[in-house]
VOPAGU-2260 file (C-alpha; in pm, 1 decimal, decimal comma):
REM VOPAGU-2260
SITE   aa  ch    i         X         Y         Z
SITE  UNK   A    0    7918,3   32948,0    3550,7
SITE  UNK   A    1    8078,9   32920,4    3207,3
SITE  UNK   A    2    7888,3   33230,4    3093,7
SITE  UNK   A    3    8024,6   33431,1    3386,8
SITE  UNK   A    4    8379,8   33317,0    3308,8
SITE  UNK   A    5    8335,0   33404,2    2941,9
SITE  UNK   A    6    8199,6   33750,6    3027,3
SITE  UNK   A    7    8491,3   33822,2    3261,6
SITE  UNK   A    8    8742,2   33704,7    3000,2
SITE  UNK   A    9    8582,0   33921,0    2731,6
SITE  UNK   A   10    8578,7   34219,0    2969,8
SITE  UNK   A   11    8954,3   34205,0    3020,3
SITE  UNK   A   12    9022,9   34136,4    2652,2
SITE  UNK   A   13    8832,8   34448,7    2551,8
SITE  UNK   A   14    9012,4   34679,0    2796,8
SITE  UNK   A   15    9210,7   34961,7    2642,4
SITE  UNK   A   16    9560,6   35056,9    2759,6
SITE  UNK   A   17    9442,4   35358,7    2958,3
SITE  UNK   A   18    9179,7   35142,2    3129,9
SITE  UNK   A   19    9444,1   34883,6    3220,1
SITE  UNK   A   20    9661,9   35159,6    3368,8
SITE  UNK   A   21    9359,8   35296,5    3554,9
SITE  UNK   A   22    9279,3   34962,4    3717,2
SITE  UNK   A   23    9649,7   34893,8    3782,4
SITE  UNK   A   24    9666,4   35215,6    3982,8
SITE  UNK   A   25    9368,2   35106,2    4191,7
SITE  UNK   A   26    9531,1   34768,0    4258,8
SITE  UNK   A   27    9860,7   34939,8    4349,5
SITE  UNK   A   28    9682,6   35168,0    4595,8
SITE  UNK   A   29    9507,1   34869,8    4756,9
SITE  UNK   A   30    9840,1   34687,4    4788,7
SITE  UNK   A   31    9991,6   35001,6    4942,2
SITE  UNK   A   32    9721,4   35008,1    5210,0
SITE  UNK   A   33    9775,7   34641,1    5296,7
SITE  UNK   A   34   10153,3   34682,4    5286,4
SITE  UNK   A   35   10138,1   34971,3    5532,8
SITE  UNK   A   36    9910,6   34761,0    5755,4
SITE  UNK   A   37   10178,8   34490,5    5766,9
SITE  UNK   A   38   10448,0   34749,0    5843,0
SITE  UNK   A   39   10239,5   34899,9    6123,3
SITE  UNK   A   40   10175,3   34558,0    6277,1
SITE  UNK   A   41   10547,6   34479,7    6266,0
SITE  UNK   A   42   10643,0   34810,4    6430,2
SITE  UNK   A   43   10381,6   34775,6    6706,0
SITE  UNK   A   44   10488,8   34417,1    6780,6
SITE  UNK   A   45   10839,8   34543,9    6861,8
SITE  UNK   A   46   10717,7   34799,1    7119,0
SITE  UNK   A   47   10722,3   34556,1    7411,4
SITE  UNK   A   48   10734,4   34842,9    7662,8
SITE  UNK   A   49   10383,9   34939,0    7547,4
SITE  UNK   A   50   10223,0   34593,3    7559,6
SITE  UNK   A   51   10189,4   34507,8    7927,0
SITE  UNK   A   52    9810,0   34522,8    7889,9
SITE  UNK   A   53    9814,8   34237,8    7636,4
SITE  UNK   A   54   10061,8   34034,0    7842,7
SITE  UNK   A   55    9893,5   34078,1    8179,7
SITE  UNK   A   56    9580,1   33867,8    8139,3
SITE  UNK   A   57    9419,7   33642,1    7880,6
SITE  UNK   A   58    9090,1   33628,0    8072,6
SITE  UNK   A   59    9001,5   33996,5    8069,5
SITE  UNK   A   60    9066,6   34307,6    7866,2
SITE  UNK   A   61    9345,9   34502,9    8034,3
SITE  UNK   A   62    9516,6   34832,8    7970,7
SITE  UNK   A   63    9852,3   34989,4    8047,4
SITE  UNK   A   64    9865,4   35350,2    8165,5
SITE  UNK   A   65   10179,6   35556,4    8225,0
SITE  UNK   A   66   10212,2   35869,6    8437,1
SITE  UNK   A   67   10506,7   36102,1    8380,5
SITE  UNK   A   68   10603,3   36349,7    8652,4
SITE  UNK   A   69   10856,9   36627,1    8667,9
SITE  UNK   A   70   11131,3   36593,0    8927,3
SITE  UNK   A   71   10998,3   36915,5    9082,2
SITE  UNK   A   72   10671,2   36733,1    9148,1
SITE  UNK   A   73   10857,1   36561,8    9433,2
SITE  UNK   A   74   10715,3   36212,8    9384,1
SITE  UNK   A   75   10871,9   35957,9    9617,8
SITE  UNK   A   76   10787,3   35609,8    9741,5
SITE  UNK   A   77   10545,0   35754,2    9995,5
SITE  UNK   A   78   10342,1   35911,4    9713,5
SITE  UNK   A   79   10360,1   35586,6    9512,9
SITE  UNK   A   80   10228,5   35394,6    9815,9
SITE  UNK   A   81    9945,4   35646,3    9841,8
SITE  UNK   A   82    9864,3   35591,1    9474,6
SITE  UNK   A   83    9872,0   35213,2    9523,2
SITE  UNK   A   84    9630,1   35240,5    9814,9
SITE  UNK   A   85    9391,6   35462,4    9614,9
SITE  UNK   A   86    9399,4   35232,3    9312,3
SITE  UNK   A   87    9321,0   34929,5    9529,7
SITE  UNK   A   88    9042,2   35119,9    9699,5
SITE  UNK   A   89    8898,9   35235,3    9365,9
SITE  UNK   A   90    8906,1   34887,8    9212,2
SITE  UNK   A   91    8724,1   34744,9    9513,5
SITE  UNK   A   92    8464,3   35023,9    9494,5
SITE  UNK   A   93    8410,5   34950,0    9124,3
SITE  UNK   A   94    8367,1   34579,8    9198,2
SITE  UNK   A   95    8673,0   34483,6    8995,3
SITE  UNK   A   96    8853,8   34305,2    9279,6
SITE  UNK   A   97    8785,0   34166,9    9625,4
SITE  UNK   A   98    8884,4   34354,3    9939,5
SITE  UNK   A   99    9171,8   34114,4   10012,5
SITE  UNK   A  100    9324,1   34131,0    9662,5
SITE  UNK   A  101    9666,5   34285,0    9599,5
SITE  UNK   A  102    9916,4   34338,2    9321,6
SITE  UNK   A  103   10098,6   34014,7    9406,4
SITE  UNK   A  104   10015,7   33650,1    9350,9
SITE  UNK   A  105    9801,5   33458,5    9105,2
SITE  UNK   A  106    9484,8   33644,0    9206,7
SITE  UNK   A  107    9621,6   33991,9    9130,4
SITE  UNK   A  108    9412,2   34195,3    8888,2
SITE  UNK   A  109    9655,9   34485,1    8853,7
SITE  UNK   A  110   10022,4   34571,4    8896,4
SITE  UNK   A  111   10258,8   34867,9    8881,8
SITE  UNK   A  112   10616,7   34985,2    8862,7
SITE  UNK   A  113   10797,4   35317,1    8895,6
SITE  UNK   A  114   11130,4   35457,3    8787,1
SITE  UNK   A  115   11367,3   35751,1    8784,9
SITE  UNK   A  116   11669,9   35843,2    8575,6
SITE  UNK   A  117   12012,6   35957,5    8684,5
SITE  UNK   A  118   12377,2   35857,4    8697,1
SITE  UNK   A  119   12611,0   35666,6    8926,1
SITE  UNK   A  120   12981,8   35595,8    8960,3
SITE  UNK   A  121   13053,7   35223,1    8970,3
SITE  UNK   A  122   13382,7   35079,6    9093,2
SITE  UNK   A  123   13528,4   34732,6    9049,3
SITE  UNK   A  124   13880,5   34698,4    9189,1
SITE  UNK   A  125   14069,8   34987,5    9027,5
SITE  UNK   A  126   13818,8   35051,2    8748,4
SITE  UNK   A  127   13552,8   35322,4    8769,3
SITE  UNK   A  128   13275,7   35393,4    8517,7
SITE  UNK   A  129   13019,5   35673,2    8529,4
SITE  UNK   A  130   12700,3   35516,5    8394,0
SITE  UNK   A  131   12339,7   35603,8    8326,1
SITE  UNK   A  132   12134,7   35474,1    8618,9
SITE  UNK   A  133   11767,9   35374,8    8602,3
SITE  UNK   A  134   11625,5   35370,3    8955,2
SITE  UNK   A  135   11341,1   35119,5    8964,8
SITE  UNK   A  136   11068,9   34990,5    9194,3
SITE  UNK   A  137   10770,9   34759,0    9172,0
SITE  UNK   A  138   10767,6   34498,6    8894,2
SITE  UNK   A  139   10972,5   34710,4    8654,7
SITE  UNK   A  140   11095,9   34419,6    8445,5
SITE  UNK   A  141   10743,5   34290,6    8388,7
SITE  UNK   A  142   10666,3   34617,5    8214,5
SITE  UNK   A  143   11008,7   34629,6    8048,0
SITE  UNK   A  144   11103,3   34266,7    7972,2
SITE  UNK   A  145   11450,4   34331,5    7836,1
SITE  UNK   A  146   11642,9   34037,2    7694,8
SITE  UNK   A  147   11854,0   33858,1    7953,3
SITE  UNK   A  148   12218,7   33790,5    7869,1
SITE  UNK   A  149   12287,2   33613,4    8200,0
SITE  UNK   A  150   12130,2   33578,5    8543,0
SITE  UNK   A  151   11776,5   33687,4    8628,1
SITE  UNK   A  152   11565,5   33998,6    8672,8
SITE  UNK   A  153   11555,3   34172,1    9009,5
SITE  UNK   A  154   11227,8   34052,1    9172,8
SITE  UNK   A  155   10967,4   34324,7    9208,1
SITE  UNK   A  156   10894,4   34241,0    9571,9
SITE  UNK   A  157   11253,5   34204,7    9693,9
SITE  UNK   A  158   11346,0   34377,6   10017,6
SITE  UNK   A  159   11713,7   34374,4    9924,3
SITE  UNK   A  160   11801,3   34712,3    9774,5
SITE  UNK   A  161   12161,3   34622,6    9688,4
SITE  UNK   A  162   12083,1   34403,3    9386,1
SITE  UNK   A  163   12163,7   34560,6    9049,8
SITE  UNK   A  164   12153,2   34469,1    8682,3
SITE  UNK   A  165   12405,3   34586,3    8423,9
SITE  UNK   A  166   12375,8   34611,9    8050,1
SITE  UNK   A  167   12629,9   34425,1    7840,4
SITE  UNK   A  168   12840,8   34734,8    7767,3
SITE  UNK   A  169   12885,7   34808,5    8135,2
SITE  UNK   A  170   12952,5   34442,8    8219,9
SITE  UNK   A  171   13233,0   34424,3    7964,9
SITE  UNK   A  172   13384,1   34754,4    8078,9
SITE  UNK   A  173   13399,2   34649,9    8444,2
SITE  UNK   A  174   13453,9   34273,4    8421,7
SITE  UNK   A  175   13542,4   34187,9    8063,8
SITE  UNK   A  176   13258,0   33934,1    8067,1
SITE  UNK   A  177   12880,2   33908,6    8086,3
SITE  UNK   A  178   12881,1   33597,1    8308,3
SITE  UNK   A  179   12914,7   33792,1    8631,3
SITE  UNK   A  180   12609,3   33695,0    8839,7
SITE  UNK   A  181   12687,7   33730,4    9209,6
SITE  UNK   A  182   12989,6   33955,0    9151,5
SITE  UNK   A  183   13023,5   34271,0    9360,0
SITE  UNK   A  184   13073,1   34634,2    9262,9
SITE  UNK   A  185   13074,8   34941,2    9484,5
SITE  UNK   A  186   12854,0   35245,6    9437,7
SITE  UNK   A  187   12923,2   35535,0    9670,4
SITE  UNK   A  188   13157,9   35307,5    9861,2
SITE  UNK   A  189   12881,0   35053,8    9932,6
SITE  UNK   A  190   12882,9   34697,7    9790,6
SITE  UNK   A  191   12609,8   34604,8    9540,4
SITE  UNK   A  192   12561,7   34258,8    9394,8
SITE  UNK   A  193   12488,2   34174,2    9033,6
SITE  UNK   A  194   12165,5   33981,0    8977,4
SITE  UNK   A  195   12195,0   33969,4    8599,7
SITE  UNK   A  196   12304,5   34126,7    8274,1
SITE  UNK   A  197   12060,6   34253,2    8011,2
SITE  UNK   A  198   12098,6   34334,5    7645,0
SITE  UNK   A  199   12076,9   34707,2    7577,3
SITE  UNK   A  200   11765,8   34830,7    7400,0
SITE  UNK   A  201   11853,0   34915,4    7042,1
SITE  UNK   A  202   11715,3   35127,3    6759,6
SITE  UNK   A  203   11794,4   35471,8    6627,4
SITE  UNK   A  204   11523,7   35641,0    6832,3
SITE  UNK   A  205   11641,0   35474,7    7153,0
SITE  UNK   A  206   11989,3   35607,0    7077,1
SITE  UNK   A  207   11848,7   35949,1    6989,5
SITE  UNK   A  208   11688,3   35949,6    7335,1
SITE  UNK   A  209   12034,9   35927,5    7488,8
SITE  UNK   A  210   12066,3   35553,4    7553,8
SITE  UNK   A  211   12414,8   35528,3    7409,2
SITE  UNK   A  212   12594,5   35504,8    7743,5
SITE  UNK   A  213   12662,4   35211,3    7978,5
SITE  UNK   A  214   12352,9   35157,7    8194,1
SITE  UNK   A  215   12280,5   35013,0    8537,6
SITE  UNK   A  216   11938,1   34922,0    8676,5
SITE  UNK   A  217   11921,0   34961,0    9053,3
SITE  UNK   A  218   11661,4   35026,3    9320,2
SITE  UNK   A  219   11524,4   35379,2    9330,4
SITE  UNK   A  220   11636,9   35413,8    9691,8
SITE  UNK   A  221   11994,1   35312,7    9605,4
SITE  UNK   A  222   12009,9   35559,1    9317,6
SITE  UNK   A  223   11881,9   35838,5    9541,2
SITE  UNK   A  224   12136,0   35751,7    9812,6
SITE  UNK   A  225   12452,0   35655,6    9624,2
SITE  UNK   A  226   12398,9   35812,2    9282,3
SITE  UNK   A  227   12245,6   36125,5    9137,9
SITE  UNK   A  228   11884,0   36161,6    9024,4
SITE  UNK   A  229   11870,0   36385,1    8718,0
SITE  UNK   A  230   11620,6   36317,1    8438,6
SITE  UNK   A  231   11819,5   36536,7    8198,5
SITE  UNK   A  232   12123,7   36309,8    8225,2
SITE  UNK   A  233   12052,4   36152,9    7883,7
SITE  UNK   A  234   12119,6   36493,5    7726,8
SITE  UNK   A  235   12475,2   36483,4    7860,7
SITE  UNK   A  236   12767,9   36639,3    7678,6
SITE  UNK   A  237   12957,5   36311,7    7681,9
SITE  UNK   A  238   13094,5   36284,1    8035,6
SITE  UNK   A  239   12884,9   35974,3    8097,2
SITE  UNK   A  240   13053,1   35648,9    8015,9
SITE  UNK   A  241   13387,4   35792,6    8116,7
SITE  UNK   A  242   13618,2   35508,9    8214,7
SITE  UNK   A  243   13904,1   35557,0    8461,9
SITE  UNK   A  244   14162,3   35328,1    8617,7
SITE  UNK   A  245   14319,3   35420,2    8951,0
SITE  UNK   A  246   14675,9   35343,1    9047,0
SITE  UNK   A  247   14746,0   35061,2    9292,0
SITE  UNK   A  248   14847,5   35308,9    9559,4
SITE  UNK   A  249   14508,6   35482,7    9558,8
SITE  UNK   A  250   14286,4   35436,9    9862,2
SITE  UNK   A  251   14005,8   35185,0    9793,3
SITE  UNK   A  252   13838,8   35188,1   10132,3
SITE  UNK   A  253   13462,2   35147,3   10144,8
SITE  UNK   A  254   13333,6   35440,6   10342,8
SITE  UNK   A  255   12978,3   35482,5   10220,6
SITE  UNK   A  256   12669,7   35449,8   10439,1
SITE  UNK   A  257   12453,8   35139,3   10382,7
SITE  UNK   A  258   12132,4   35310,9   10496,4
SITE  UNK   A  259   11928,7   35399,8   10188,9
SITE  UNK   A  260   11723,0   35716,9   10171,5
SITE  UNK   A  261   11364,1   35595,2   10203,5
SITE  UNK   A  262   11224,9   35949,6   10181,7
SITE  UNK   A  263   11391,2   36036,7    9850,9
SITE  UNK   A  264   11201,9   36221,2    9578,4
SITE  UNK   A  265   11246,4   36226,8    9203,7
SITE  UNK   A  266   11035,2   35945,6    9055,2
SITE  UNK   A  267   10954,3   36051,3    8698,2
SITE  UNK   A  268   10740,8   35761,1    8580,7
SITE  UNK   A  269   10479,3   35528,8    8728,0
SITE  UNK   A  270   10318,2   35260,2    8512,4
SITE  UNK   A  271   10000,9   35068,4    8589,1
SITE  UNK   A  272    9837,0   34766,2    8427,2
SITE  UNK   A  273    9475,9   34703,0    8521,7
SITE  UNK   A  274    9138,0   34590,7    8385,0
SITE  UNK   A  275    9013,2   34809,8    8100,5
SITE  UNK   A  276    8663,1   34675,8    8026,7
SITE  UNK   A  277    8567,4   34973,7    7811,1
SITE  UNK   A  278    8777,2   35218,4    7613,4
SITE  UNK   A  279    8956,8   35481,3    7826,9
SITE  UNK   A  280    8836,0   35324,0    8153,5
SITE  UNK   A  281    9188,3   35261,8    8286,1
SITE  UNK   A  282    9320,1   35606,5    8190,9
SITE  UNK   A  283    9019,2   35793,1    8331,6
SITE  UNK   A  284    9025,1   35572,2    8643,9
SITE  UNK   A  285    9387,6   35662,7    8717,9
SITE  UNK   A  286    9329,5   36035,8    8662,9
SITE  UNK   A  287    9017,3   36037,2    8880,0
SITE  UNK   A  288    9119,9   35806,8    9166,5
SITE  UNK   A  289    9466,7   35960,7    9204,4
SITE  UNK   A  290    9345,6   36317,5    9164,0
SITE  UNK   A  291    9608,6   36392,7    8899,3
SITE  UNK   A  292    9652,9   36743,8    8765,3
SITE  UNK   A  293    9685,9   36672,0    8392,6
SITE  UNK   A  294    9831,9   37017,4    8328,2
SITE  UNK   A  295   10137,8   36904,0    8523,5
SITE  UNK   A  296   10131,4   36524,8    8482,6
SITE  UNK   A  297   10135,2   36352,0    8143,9
SITE  UNK   A  298    9902,1   36050,7    8141,8
SITE  UNK   A  299    9936,7   35810,0    7848,2
SITE  UNK   A  300    9716,1   35516,0    7751,9
SITE  UNK   A  301    9992,7   35289,2    7620,7
SITE  UNK   A  302    9754,0   35018,1    7505,8
SITE  UNK   A  303    9565,6   35238,3    7258,1
SITE  UNK   A  304    9842,1   35471,4    7146,5
SITE  UNK   A  305    9895,3   35298,2    6808,6
SITE  UNK   A  306    9523,6   35255,2    6731,0
SITE  UNK   A  307    9371,7   35436,6    6432,8
SITE  UNK   A  308    9173,5   35676,3    6651,1
SITE  UNK   A  309    9479,0   35794,1    6841,7
SITE  UNK   A  310    9685,2   35820,8    6522,5
SITE  UNK   A  311    9408,1   36029,7    6366,3
SITE  UNK   A  312    9419,1   36262,9    6669,2
SITE  UNK   A  313    9795,1   36297,5    6621,8
SITE  UNK   A  314    9744,3   36387,7    6254,5
SITE  UNK   A  315    9486,6   36649,8    6354,7
SITE  UNK   A  316    9730,7   36803,6    6605,7
SITE  UNK   A  317   10051,5   36744,5    6412,6
SITE  UNK   A  318   10138,1   37114,0    6395,2
SITE  UNK   A  319   10161,8   37133,0    6775,9
SITE  UNK   A  320   10284,6   36776,7    6831,1
SITE  UNK   A  321   10641,0   36889,1    6901,4
SITE  UNK   A  322   10539,1   37144,5    7163,8
SITE  UNK   A  323   10596,5   37046,3    7526,7
SITE  UNK   A  324   10398,1   37257,5    7773,2
SITE  UNK   A  325   10436,0   37026,6    8073,8
SITE  UNK   A  326   10752,1   37024,7    8290,0
SITE  UNK   A  327   10819,8   36660,1    8209,0
SITE  UNK   A  328   11128,4   36484,8    8071,6
SITE  UNK   A  329   11031,6   36154,7    7915,5
SITE  UNK   A  330   11239,5   35839,7    7979,4
SITE  UNK   A  331   11397,0   35683,8    7673,9
SITE  UNK   A  332   11124,3   35421,7    7617,5
SITE  UNK   A  333   10855,4   35690,4    7601,5
SITE  UNK   A  334   11058,8   35904,2    7360,5
SITE  UNK   A  335   11104,7   35596,1    7144,8
SITE  UNK   A  336   10729,0   35524,1    7148,0
SITE  UNK   A  337   10643,9   35886,1    7064,8
SITE  UNK   A  338   10881,1   35877,4    6766,5
SITE  UNK   A  339   10703,4   35570,2    6630,9
SITE  UNK   A  340   10366,6   35731,9    6699,0
SITE  UNK   A  341   10467,3   36010,6    6461,5
SITE  UNK   A  342   10588,3   35765,3    6197,1
SITE  UNK   A  343   10274,7   35552,3    6217,7
SITE  UNK   A  344   10053,9   35862,5    6208,6
SITE  UNK   A  345   10215,1   35960,2    5875,6
SITE  UNK   A  346   10174,9   35600,5    5752,3
SITE  UNK   A  347    9806,9   35608,3    5851,9
SITE  UNK   A  348    9764,7   35941,3    5669,3
SITE  UNK   A  349    9905,9   35778,4    5353,2
SITE  UNK   A  350    9651,0   35497,3    5395,0
SITE  UNK   A  351    9369,3   35750,9    5426,2
SITE  UNK   A  352    9485,4   35932,8    5111,9
SITE  UNK   A  353    9509,0   35602,8    4920,3
SITE  UNK   A  354    9159,6   35502,3    5035,0
SITE  UNK   A  355    9015,3   35840,1    4926,7
SITE  UNK   A  356    9179,8   35812,6    4583,5
SITE  UNK   A  357    9045,9   35457,0    4541,7
SITE  UNK   A  358    8696,1   35574,0    4636,2
SITE  UNK   A  359    8708,4   35859,1    4384,7
SITE  UNK   A  360    8843,1   35636,4    4105,1
SITE  UNK   A  361    8583,2   35365,8    4168,3
SITE  UNK   A  362    8310,4   35631,6    4183,0
SITE  UNK   A  363    8421,1   35760,9    3842,1
SITE  UNK   A  364    8400,0   35409,0    3696,7
SITE  UNK   A  365    8053,8   35358,5    3844,6
SITE  UNK   A  366    7927,1   35694,6    3714,4
SITE  UNK   A  367    8063,8   35628,3    3365,5
SITE  UNK   A  368    7917,1   35278,7    3363,1
SITE  UNK   A  369    7581,3   35422,6    3467,1
SITE  UNK   A  370    7588,4   35685,7    3194,0
SITE  UNK   A  371    7665,4   35426,3    2925,8
SITE  UNK   A  372    7435,8   35161,8    3062,8
SITE  UNK   A  373    7227,2   34940,1    2839,0
SITE  UNK   A  374    6979,6   34854,7    3109,4
SITE  UNK   A  375    6699,6   35022,8    3298,6
SITE  UNK   A  376    6570,1   34990,6    3650,3
SITE  UNK   A  377    6262,1   34817,2    3511,3
SITE  UNK   A  378    6482,7   34557,9    3341,8
SITE  UNK   A  379    6667,2   34489,0    3668,5
SITE  UNK   A  380    6338,3   34455,8    3855,7
SITE  UNK   A  381    6208,2   34212,7    3594,0
SITE  UNK   A  382    6528,4   34005,9    3611,2
SITE  UNK   A  383    6495,2   33987,4    3988,2
SITE  UNK   A  384    6128,7   33880,6    3961,1
SITE  UNK   A  385    6221,3   33613,6    3705,4
SITE  UNK   A  386    6506,9   33489,9    3924,3
SITE  UNK   A  387    6276,9   33471,4    4225,4
SITE  UNK   A  388    6011,4   33282,7    4026,0
SITE  UNK   A  389    6268,3   33029,6    3896,8
SITE  UNK   A  390    6405,4   32978,0    4248,8
SITE  UNK   A  391    6060,9   32918,6    4397,5
SITE  UNK   A  392    5971,3   32680,9    4108,9
SITE  UNK   A  393    6288,2   32476,9    4163,7
SITE  UNK   A  394    6222,4   32451,5    4536,7
SITE  UNK   A  395    5861,6   32347,2    4475,6
SITE  UNK   A  396    5973,0   32087,6    4220,6
SITE  UNK   A  397    6231,1   31931,3    4450,6
SITE  UNK   A  398    5991,2   31926,6    4745,9
SITE  UNK   A  399    5734,6   31744,7    4537,7
SITE  UNK   A  400    5996,8   31503,8    4399,5
SITE  UNK   A  401    6118,0   31394,0    4741,5
SITE  UNK   A  402    5777,0   31408,3    4913,5
SITE  UNK   A  403    5736,2   31032,1    4954,4
SITE  UNK   A  404    6100,6   30942,3    5031,2
């Protein structure tokens, strides 16, 4: 052991300045690779909208798949119910769940949510705010577990379509407080009741996606009936968030209809979490069982989107990455995820370049060491034979020593 330590010490003592710089560069490149790995892990951990697969079950490997539709596709709750039926049927056929299983309860093996984007005018007393409206259905807040400021999420299975959730900006504009659970606002002249207040998603890419305006989360049916479904609303020219105060003499009568439009169309996103026993099973299952036309519908495997293989595919197609050939407007959380996909793809490319440089530099060292070697293959073979003989002799000696104990 002392000889090995002495040899290592002498090796470093005899290094020349250029050799020290050479090895320092290799160490720096290795540290760069590990540093980027830590950065990537940190970024991915913050993408909670993309991690429903990991949260859904600890007993089986699950995946999250998102489908993005154009408004012209005309997807409504009837189509969603058809998709739910086909997914259940397909999972039973594949032996993944029993015939009496569903998306609810402790025995559920899969779940879903859907959403649309638009705007709505909200009134509290004399105050009116035009806000971004996210029309939701299913267990939306399981897939998008935003931080709660007060109250609770709207339950995914609720039959009451007049519950809403506000973000903090909107709560302060209308009430001057975030502790407003149970308070009432009117949308289209119809009362809606506040279930909770959430903290707005933050980050420069979320803001770049248009989420800079006050936001309300309401049932898809309520948005279709009392608001306006328009996926391009986040590209507004600034009219959203407009705050007005009426005079006391203005008419405040509630004249809206309370019957929601159950046949409304305009769902732009459906998300599914389900078993994913092998890679791409969940994504291919959804495409096949729902008969999706992937030239019109964007299908994303959220679970694998930040993996090395997917990032490598992005690098390979980076020149056409910005092209959009499908008539789809992504919701803000997908735009945010796609922005980080691009960033992490570049980070992964830097790791690849560092690894290639390290390989080349180490190869040069090995080749030079081989050219200036003071040993032969025969010498190495003889050393190995001697080492083997000594090992066998030691074993034989110890066996004989302890034979009668």
